[in-house]
C-alpha positions as CSV (number, residue, x, y, z in Angstrom):
1,X,197.4,-9.6,159.8
2,X,197.7,-13.3,159.5
3,X,195.1,-15.3,157.5
4,X,194.1,-17.4,160.6
5,X,193.6,-14.2,162.6
6,X,191.5,-12.6,159.9
7,X,189.5,-15.8,159.5
8,X,188.8,-15.9,163.2
9,X,187.7,-12.2,163.1
10,X,185.3,-12.8,160.2
11,X,183.9,-15.9,162.0
12,X,183.2,-14.0,165.2
13,X,181.8,-11.1,163.2
14,X,179.4,-13.4,161.4
15,X,178.5,-15.2,164.7
16,X,177.2,-11.9,166.1
17,X,174.7,-11.9,163.2
18,X,173.7,-15.5,163.9
19,X,175.8,-16.9,161.0
20,X,177.4,-20.0,162.5
21,X,179.7,-21.3,159.8
22,X,183.2,-20.8,158.6
23,X,183.7,-17.6,156.6
24,X,183.1,-17.9,152.9
25,X,185.9,-17.0,150.5
26,X,183.9,-13.9,149.4
27,X,183.6,-12.7,153.0
28,X,187.3,-13.3,153.7
29,X,188.3,-11.5,150.6
30,X,186.0,-8.6,151.3
31,X,187.7,-8.1,154.7
32,X,191.1,-8.3,153.1
33,X,190.1,-5.6,150.6
34,X,189.0,-3.3,153.4
35,X,192.3,-3.9,155.2
36,X,194.3,-2.9,152.1
37,X,192.6,0.5,151.8
38,X,194.8,3.6,152.0
39,X,192.2,6.4,152.1
40,X,188.5,7.2,152.6
41,X,187.7,6.8,148.9
42,X,189.1,3.3,148.8
43,X,187.3,2.5,152.1
44,X,184.0,3.8,150.7
45,X,184.3,1.6,147.6
46,X,185.4,-1.4,149.6
47,X,182.6,-1.1,152.1
48,X,179.9,-0.6,149.4
49,X,181.2,-3.7,147.5
50,X,181.4,-5.6,150.8
51,X,177.8,-4.8,151.9
52,X,176.5,-5.8,148.5
53,X,178.6,-9.0,148.2
54,X,178.1,-10.4,151.7
55,X,174.4,-9.9,151.6
56,X,173.7,-11.4,148.2
57,X,172.8,-8.0,146.7
58,X,170.5,-7.0,149.5
59,X,173.0,-4.6,151.2
60,X,172.4,-1.6,148.9
61,X,173.6,1.8,149.9
62,X,170.7,3.8,151.3
63,X,171.2,6.6,148.8
64,X,167.6,6.8,147.6
65,X,164.5,8.2,149.3
66,X,162.5,5.3,150.7
67,X,165.5,3.2,151.6
68,X,164.8,3.4,155.3
69,X,165.7,0.9,157.9
70,X,164.7,0.1,161.5
71,X,166.8,-2.1,163.7
72,X,164.9,-3.2,166.8
73,X,163.5,0.1,168.2
74,X,166.2,2.2,166.5
75,X,165.2,4.1,163.4
76,X,168.2,5.1,161.3
77,X,168.3,8.4,159.4
78,X,166.1,8.5,156.4
79,X,167.6,7.1,153.2
80,X,168.5,9.6,150.4
81,X,171.3,11.3,148.6
82,X,172.7,12.6,151.9
83,X,173.7,9.1,153.1
84,X,176.7,8.8,150.8
85,X,177.9,12.2,151.9
86,X,177.6,11.3,155.6
87,X,179.4,8.0,155.0
88,X,182.2,9.7,153.2
89,X,182.5,12.3,156.0
90,X,182.6,9.6,158.6
91,X,185.3,7.7,156.7
92,X,187.4,10.8,156.4
93,X,187.2,11.1,160.2
94,X,188.2,7.4,160.5
95,X,191.3,8.1,158.3
96,X,192.4,11.0,160.6
97,X,192.7,8.6,163.6
98,X,189.4,9.4,165.4
99,X,188.8,6.8,168.1
100,X,187.7,3.5,166.5
101,X,184.8,2.9,169.0
102,X,183.4,6.4,168.3
103,X,183.6,5.8,164.5
104,X,182.0,2.5,165.0
105,X,179.1,4.0,167.0
106,X,178.7,6.8,164.3
107,X,178.7,4.2,161.5
108,X,176.1,2.0,163.2
109,X,174.0,5.0,164.0
110,X,174.1,6.1,160.3
111,X,173.4,2.5,159.2
112,X,174.4,3.4,155.6
113,X,173.2,0.1,154.0
114,X,170.0,-1.8,153.7
115,X,171.7,-4.8,155.2
116,X,175.3,-5.8,156.2
117,X,175.9,-2.8,158.5
118,X,177.1,-4.8,161.4
119,X,179.7,-6.8,159.5
120,X,180.9,-3.8,157.4
121,X,181.0,-1.7,160.6
122,X,183.2,-4.3,162.3
123,X,185.4,-4.5,159.2
124,X,185.9,-0.7,159.4
125,X,186.6,-1.0,163.1
126,X,189.3,-3.7,162.4
127,X,190.8,-1.5,159.6
128,X,191.2,1.4,162.1
129,X,192.6,-0.8,164.8
130,X,195.2,-2.2,162.4
131,X,196.0,1.2,161.0
132,X,196.5,2.6,164.5
133,X,198.5,-0.5,165.6
134,X,196.0,-1.1,168.3
135,X,194.7,-4.5,167.2
136,X,196.1,-7.2,169.5
137,X,194.2,-10.2,168.0
138,X,191.6,-10.1,170.8
139,X,188.1,-10.9,169.8
140,X,186.6,-9.6,173.0
141,X,185.1,-6.6,171.2
142,X,183.2,-9.0,168.9
143,X,181.8,-11.3,171.5
144,X,179.4,-11.2,174.5
145,X,179.4,-7.5,175.1
146,X,179.1,-6.2,171.5
147,X,175.5,-5.1,171.5
148,X,175.6,-4.0,175.2
149,X,178.5,-1.7,174.5
150,X,176.7,-0.1,171.5
151,X,173.5,0.2,173.4
152,X,175.2,1.7,176.5
153,X,177.1,4.3,174.5
154,X,174.3,5.9,172.4
């Protein structure tokens, strides 16, 4: 993936979150790291680091009791030691070629981090699309219909 293409992806991903500025070097490098992953263990480590880094330390893994989140009217599964296991299981499915949209919906439903789930989830989606040779450079997934698509497929 070309740097300009990745930068455009990160920009659009941030825009969904209301972040209207060029991607920071840390954000760009976090996405590059995800794209270089070869297996679910590398993906797990890259996503944990990414969530923590892009949120200024707020995006902690919800691996402790009490680390619960609510997004709009959606209440994610309770935080606790089962969240890392569920995330690892989901990433293993992603590595076997399960449909990227389905993985993305499962990821957003799990909401494994206190913050940064949207951006890390879209990075995972991009990783899968690149791995499956399905990414065509289109940013349509990331634009006007992003939330509507997720809402309509729950």
